[in-house]
C-alpha positions as CSV (number, residue, x, y, z in Angstrom):
1,K,-20.7,37.3,-12.7
2,E,-20.9,36.0,-16.2
3,P,-24.4,35.2,-17.5
4,G,-25.6,31.8,-16.2
5,L,-25.9,28.8,-18.4
6,N,-29.1,26.8,-18.5
7,P,-28.8,23.3,-16.9
8,V,-28.6,21.5,-20.2
9,A,-25.8,23.8,-21.5
10,E,-23.9,23.2,-18.2
11,V,-23.9,19.5,-18.7
12,E,-23.1,19.7,-22.4
13,F,-20.2,22.1,-21.8
14,S,-18.7,20.0,-19.0
15,W,-18.7,16.8,-20.9
16,A,-17.5,18.4,-24.1
17,F,-14.6,20.0,-22.3
18,W,-13.8,16.7,-20.5
19,K,-13.8,14.7,-23.8
20,A,-11.9,17.4,-25.9
21,H,-9.2,18.3,-23.3
22,I,-9.2,16.3,-20.1
23,K,-9.5,12.8,-21.6
24,K,-7.0,13.7,-24.2
25,A,-4.6,14.9,-21.6
26,K,-5.1,11.7,-19.6
27,D,-4.4,9.5,-22.7
28,A,-1.3,11.5,-23.5
29,K,-0.2,11.6,-19.8
30,K,0.3,15.4,-20.1
31,P,-1.2,18.2,-18.0
32,V,-4.1,20.2,-19.4
33,N,-3.1,23.7,-20.7
34,Q,-3.2,26.1,-17.8
35,S,-5.5,28.6,-19.7
36,L,-7.9,25.8,-20.5
37,V,-8.1,24.8,-16.8
38,N,-8.8,28.5,-15.9
39,E,-11.6,28.6,-18.5
40,F,-13.0,25.4,-17.0
41,L,-12.8,26.8,-13.5
42,G,-14.3,30.0,-14.5
43,V,-17.4,28.4,-16.1
44,M,-17.7,26.1,-13.1
45,S,-17.5,28.9,-10.5
46,N,-19.3,31.8,-12.3
47,S,-21.8,30.3,-14.7
48,C,-23.1,27.2,-13.1
49,K,-26.1,27.0,-10.8
50,D,-25.2,23.5,-9.6
51,P,-21.9,22.1,-10.9
52,Y,-22.4,19.1,-8.6
53,N,-25.6,17.8,-10.2
54,N,-25.6,14.1,-11.1
55,F,-25.2,14.7,-14.8
56,S,-22.3,17.2,-14.6
57,A,-18.7,16.4,-15.5
58,F,-17.3,19.4,-13.6
59,P,-16.4,17.5,-10.3
60,K,-15.0,14.5,-12.3
61,G,-13.1,16.7,-14.6
62,L,-11.5,18.7,-11.8
63,V,-10.5,15.5,-9.9
64,D,-9.0,14.1,-13.2
65,I,-7.1,17.3,-13.8
66,A,-5.7,17.2,-10.2
67,K,-4.7,13.5,-10.7
68,I,-2.9,14.3,-14.0
69,E,-0.9,17.1,-12.3
70,L,0.0,14.7,-9.5
71,E,1.2,12.1,-11.9
72,A,3.3,14.8,-13.6
73,N,5.0,15.5,-10.2
74,N,3.1,18.7,-9.6
75,P,1.5,18.0,-6.2
76,S,1.1,21.7,-5.3
77,L,-0.9,22.3,-8.4
78,A,-3.0,19.2,-7.8
79,L,-3.8,20.5,-4.4
80,E,-4.7,23.9,-5.8
81,Y,-7.2,22.4,-8.2
82,A,-8.6,19.9,-5.7
83,D,-9.2,22.9,-3.3
84,H,-11.9,24.1,-5.7
85,L,-14.0,21.1,-4.8
86,D,-16.3,20.5,-1.7
87,P,-15.8,16.7,-0.9
88,S,-19.1,16.6,1.0
89,K,-20.8,17.2,-2.4
90,L,-19.0,14.5,-4.2
91,D,-20.6,11.1,-4.8
92,P,-19.7,8.8,-1.8
93,S,-20.7,5.6,-3.5
94,T,-18.7,3.1,-5.5
95,N,-19.1,2.1,-9.1
96,S,-19.4,-1.3,-10.7
97,Y,-17.8,-2.4,-14.0
98,N,-17.4,-5.9,-15.4
99,G,-18.1,-7.4,-12.0
100,R,-15.5,-5.2,-10.3
101,T,-16.1,-2.6,-7.6
102,L,-14.3,0.6,-8.5
103,P,-13.7,3.7,-6.4
104,G,-16.3,6.5,-6.5
105,L,-15.6,10.2,-7.0
106,R,-15.2,11.1,-3.3
107,Q,-12.7,8.3,-2.8
108,S,-10.7,9.5,-5.9
109,Y,-10.7,13.0,-4.5
110,Y,-9.5,11.7,-1.1
111,F,-6.8,9.6,-2.7
112,T,-5.5,12.5,-4.9
113,V,-5.3,15.0,-2.0
114,A,-3.6,12.5,0.4
115,Q,-1.0,11.5,-2.3
116,A,-0.3,15.1,-3.1
117,L,0.2,16.0,0.6
118,K,2.5,12.9,1.0
119,A,4.5,14.0,-2.2
120,E,5.0,17.4,-0.6
121,A,6.0,15.8,2.8
122,N,3.3,18.0,4.4
123,W,3.0,15.7,7.3
124,H,1.0,18.0,9.6
125,Q,-1.7,18.5,7.0
126,L,-1.6,14.8,5.9
127,E,-2.2,13.6,9.4
128,K,-5.1,16.0,9.9
129,F,-6.6,15.1,6.5
130,S,-6.3,11.4,7.3
131,S,-8.3,11.9,10.5
132,E,-11.0,13.9,8.6
133,V,-11.4,11.1,6.0
134,R,-11.6,8.5,8.8
135,N,-14.6,10.5,10.2
136,D,-16.5,10.5,6.9
137,R,-19.4,8.2,7.7
138,Q,-21.1,8.5,4.2
139,I,-18.4,7.1,2.0
140,R,-18.4,3.5,0.8
141,W,-14.8,2.4,0.1
142,A,-13.5,0.2,-2.8
143,N,-10.3,-1.9,-2.8
144,K,-9.4,-1.0,0.8
145,G,-9.1,2.6,0.0
146,D,-9.6,3.7,3.6
147,C,-6.7,1.4,4.6
148,F,-4.3,3.1,2.2
149,I,-5.2,6.6,3.5
150,E,-4.9,5.4,7.1
151,R,-1.4,4.0,6.2
152,W,-0.4,7.4,4.9
153,G,-1.7,9.1,8.0
154,I,0.4,6.7,10.2
155,Q,3.4,7.6,8.0
156,A,2.7,11.3,8.8
157,R,2.5,10.6,12.5
158,F,5.9,8.8,12.3
159,H,7.5,11.7,10.5
160,L,6.0,14.0,13.2
161,G,7.9,12.1,15.9
162,F,5.0,9.9,17.3
163,I,7.0,6.6,16.8
164,D,5.2,4.6,19.5
165,D,1.8,5.7,18.0
166,A,3.0,4.7,14.5
167,I,4.0,1.2,15.8
168,K,0.7,0.6,17.6
169,L,-1.5,1.9,14.7
170,T,0.5,-0.1,12.1
171,K,0.1,-3.3,14.1
172,G,-3.7,-2.6,14.1
173,L,-3.7,-1.8,10.3
174,L,-1.9,-5.2,9.6
175,S,-5.0,-7.0,10.8
176,R,-7.0,-5.4,7.9
177,M,-4.3,-4.9,5.4
178,N,-1.8,-7.7,5.7
179,E,0.5,-6.6,2.8
180,W,4.3,-6.7,2.6
181,Y,4.7,-2.9,2.4
182,V,2.6,-2.4,5.6
183,R,4.9,-4.9,7.4
184,A,7.9,-3.0,6.0
185,D,6.5,0.2,7.5
186,L,6.2,-1.5,10.8
187,A,9.8,-2.7,10.6
188,K,11.0,0.8,9.9
189,Y,9.1,2.2,12.9
190,L,10.3,-0.5,15.2
191,A,13.9,0.2,14.2
192,A,13.4,3.9,14.9
193,G,11.8,3.0,18.2
194,G,14.8,1.1,19.4
195,H,13.6,-2.5,18.7
196,P,16.3,-3.8,16.3
197,K,15.6,-7.6,16.5
198,E,11.8,-7.2,16.3
199,A,12.3,-4.8,13.4
200,L,14.6,-7.3,11.5
201,L,12.0,-10.0,12.0
202,E,9.2,-7.8,10.5
203,S,11.5,-6.9,7.6
204,L,12.2,-10.5,6.9
205,K,8.5,-11.4,7.0
206,A,7.8,-8.5,4.6
207,A,10.5,-9.7,2.2
208,K,9.0,-13.2,2.3
209,A,5.5,-12.2,1.8
210,D,3.8,-12.0,-1.7
211,G,4.8,-9.0,-3.8
212,P,6.8,-8.1,-6.8
213,F,10.6,-8.6,-6.1
214,D,11.7,-5.4,-7.7
215,L,9.2,-3.3,-5.7
216,K,11.0,-4.4,-2.5
217,V,14.2,-2.7,-3.6
218,N,14.3,-0.3,-0.5
219,L,13.2,-3.1,1.8
220,F,16.3,-5.1,0.8
221,K,18.5,-2.2,1.7
222,Q,16.7,-1.9,5.0
223,I,17.3,-5.6,5.8
224,A,21.0,-5.4,4.9
225,S,21.4,-2.4,7.2
226,Q,19.4,-4.2,10.0
227,L,21.5,-7.3,9.8
228,I,24.6,-5.3,10.1
229,D,23.2,-3.5,13.2
230,V,22.5,-6.9,14.9
231,E,25.9,-8.1,14.1
232,R,24.8,-10.6,11.4
233,S,26.6,-9.0,8.5
234,E,27.5,-12.4,7.1
235,S,23.9,-12.7,5.9
236,A,23.5,-9.2,4.6
237,A,25.3,-9.5,1.2
238,P,22.4,-11.1,-0.8
239,F,19.9,-8.4,0.2
240,L,22.4,-5.6,-0.6
241,Q,23.2,-7.2,-3.8
242,A,19.5,-7.4,-4.6
243,H,19.1,-3.7,-3.9
244,I,22.0,-2.8,-6.1
245,C,20.9,-5.2,-8.9
246,I,17.4,-3.9,-9.1
247,R,18.5,-0.3,-9.1
248,D,21.0,-1.0,-11.9
249,S,18.3,-2.8,-14.0
250,K,16.2,0.4,-13.8
251,G,19.1,2.7,-14.5
252,W,19.0,4.3,-11.1
253,S,22.1,5.5,-9.3
254,I,23.4,3.9,-6.0
255,D,23.6,6.2,-2.9
256,D,26.6,6.7,-0.7
257,E,25.2,4.6,2.2
258,V,24.8,1.6,-0.1
259,L,28.3,2.1,-1.5
260,S,29.7,2.2,2.0
261,M,27.9,-1.1,3.0
262,A,29.0,-2.7,-0.3
263,N,32.6,-1.8,0.5
264,Q,32.2,-3.1,4.1
265,L,30.6,-6.4,2.9
266,S,32.9,-6.8,-0.2
267,V,29.8,-6.9,-2.5
268,D,30.4,-6.5,-6.2
269,L,28.4,-3.6,-7.8
270,V,28.2,-5.3,-11.2
271,G,28.3,-8.8,-12.7
272,H,25.2,-10.4,-11.1
273,S,22.0,-11.4,-12.8
274,L,18.8,-10.4,-11.1
275,Q,17.5,-14.0,-11.4
276,N,20.5,-15.4,-9.5
277,V,20.3,-12.7,-6.9
278,E,16.6,-13.4,-6.3
279,R,17.3,-17.0,-5.8
280,Q,20.0,-16.3,-3.3
281,V,17.7,-13.9,-1.4
282,K,15.0,-16.5,-1.1
283,L,17.4,-19.1,0.2
284,T,18.8,-16.7,2.8
285,L,15.3,-15.6,3.8
286,D,14.3,-19.2,4.6
287,I,17.4,-19.8,6.7
288,L,17.0,-16.5,8.7
289,L,13.3,-17.0,9.2
290,E,13.8,-20.6,10.4
291,E,16.3,-19.1,12.9
292,F,14.3,-16.1,14.1
293,D,10.7,-17.3,13.6
294,P,10.7,-21.1,13.4
295,L,7.7,-23.0,12.0
296,L,5.5,-24.6,14.7
297,P,3.7,-27.9,14.6
298,G,-0.1,-28.0,14.0
299,V,-2.9,-30.2,12.8
300,I,-5.6,-29.3,10.3
301,K,-8.9,-29.2,12.2
302,T,-11.4,-28.1,9.6
303,V,-11.4,-27.3,5.9
304,L,-14.2,-24.9,5.0
305,P,-16.6,-25.7,2.1
306,N,-14.6,-23.4,-0.3
307,G,-11.7,-25.7,0.1
308,K,-9.3,-22.9,0.3
309,S,-9.5,-21.9,4.0
310,G,-10.1,-23.4,7.4
311,F,-8.7,-23.8,10.9
312,L,-5.8,-25.7,12.3
313,T,-5.0,-26.5,16.0
314,D,-1.6,-25.6,17.4
315,S,0.3,-27.4,20.2
316,S,-1.5,-25.4,22.9
317,G,-4.9,-26.5,21.6
318,S,-5.8,-23.1,20.2
319,D,-7.6,-22.9,16.8
320,R,-6.1,-20.7,14.2
321,F,-7.7,-19.5,10.9
322,F,-5.9,-19.7,7.6
323,G,-6.7,-18.7,4.0
324,T,-5.4,-19.4,0.5
325,R,-2.5,-17.0,0.7
326,D,-1.3,-18.7,3.9
327,L,-0.8,-22.0,2.2
328,K,2.5,-23.2,0.8
329,I,0.8,-26.4,-0.3
330,R,-2.0,-27.0,-2.8
331,P,-5.5,-26.6,-1.3
332,S,-6.3,-30.0,-2.7
333,E,-3.9,-31.5,-0.2
334,L,-5.8,-30.2,2.8
335,S,-7.8,-32.6,4.9
336,A,-8.8,-32.9,8.6
337,G,-6.1,-34.5,10.7
338,L,-3.3,-33.6,8.3
339,K,0.0,-32.6,10.3
340,V,1.5,-29.4,9.2
341,R,4.0,-26.7,10.3
342,F,3.1,-23.0,10.3
343,R,4.1,-19.5,11.6
344,P,1.7,-17.9,14.1
345,T,0.1,-14.6,13.2
346,T,-3.3,-12.9,13.8
347,S,-6.1,-11.9,11.5
348,F,-9.2,-9.6,12.0
349,D,-12.4,-11.5,12.8
350,K,-15.2,-9.4,11.4
351,K,-17.8,-11.4,13.3
352,K,-16.1,-10.9,16.6
353,N,-14.8,-7.4,15.6
354,C,-11.3,-8.2,17.0
355,Q,-8.0,-9.9,16.2
356,S,-7.9,-13.6,16.4
357,P,-5.2,-16.3,16.2
358,A,-4.2,-17.2,12.7
359,A,-1.6,-19.2,10.8
360,T,0.6,-18.5,7.8
361,D,3.4,-20.2,5.8
362,I,1.7,-23.6,6.2
363,I,3.6,-26.5,4.9
364,L,3.4,-30.3,5.3
365,D,5.1,-31.7,8.4
366,D,7.5,-34.3,7.0
367,G,8.6,-35.3,10.4
């Protein structure tokens, strides 16, 4: 072994290296030179008594190096570097900055490894890794980090052929992570499991939910295909056009499956503005959701002190929770006794530790 560094020299070297090479590489979005990484690893492995001490930049530096490689589409190298770390020795806490809660080092490590395994389509290892992360009782999560890794683990189970498991687990995940892309996952699993109509409804809900229009590019292709499958091809064109238009705006090519559907539906490949296509998609979504998942009548029961959430009572007498994102009206319009229409859903009740009735897409009842 090389002669050991004293503790002060260890810390000084680690931070000097991080600032001179790792931070510079992060800013430039380019990997750190391989020989420099080997030098960093050599000092960490052979000359440090405790590279995991609270003042050392060795663990942070190595996680950053792995993240840089992952962003440069080198997942195997990211995994190779991450393998030099012992996650049990990484800080499991979160950080605070400007009033925000940020991921700690252990969460950053978990994220990097999980994303690299997903990028490699190493589904067996990703499913195993997700389970190991779930069993970590020390870590404190920021920004629903545990939900993201659970989602990737479910994706792994789906690719391994456990479709019913993927459906069940994703329905549970939706109660904690009610995002459009999780619902899109569920739609994909339902379609693969032989539930075409239920899959279409979940896809439509995903498309309707909050989220950047262009990020839903593959979801729109999925909806067009599902509409054709349930013999509703007359409604598929706007979604296929959205998929084509978004890809064209980003300079991406169109695959053969989309070209075949475009030919079948007589959809033009060029000549449409993204703004007009988005407007047509929203109109078609409203029509389809009113058909497949009509709004139900309800009455606002209680508006909570924050003025942005509360409970409504449905026609069966059950109370349903709602929050800001569920409203299609201004919170200032809410008052007890107000007649509304809504779509039924569920949300996770932390106090009861179970799913409870909820409402979304709440609008005024003009009738």
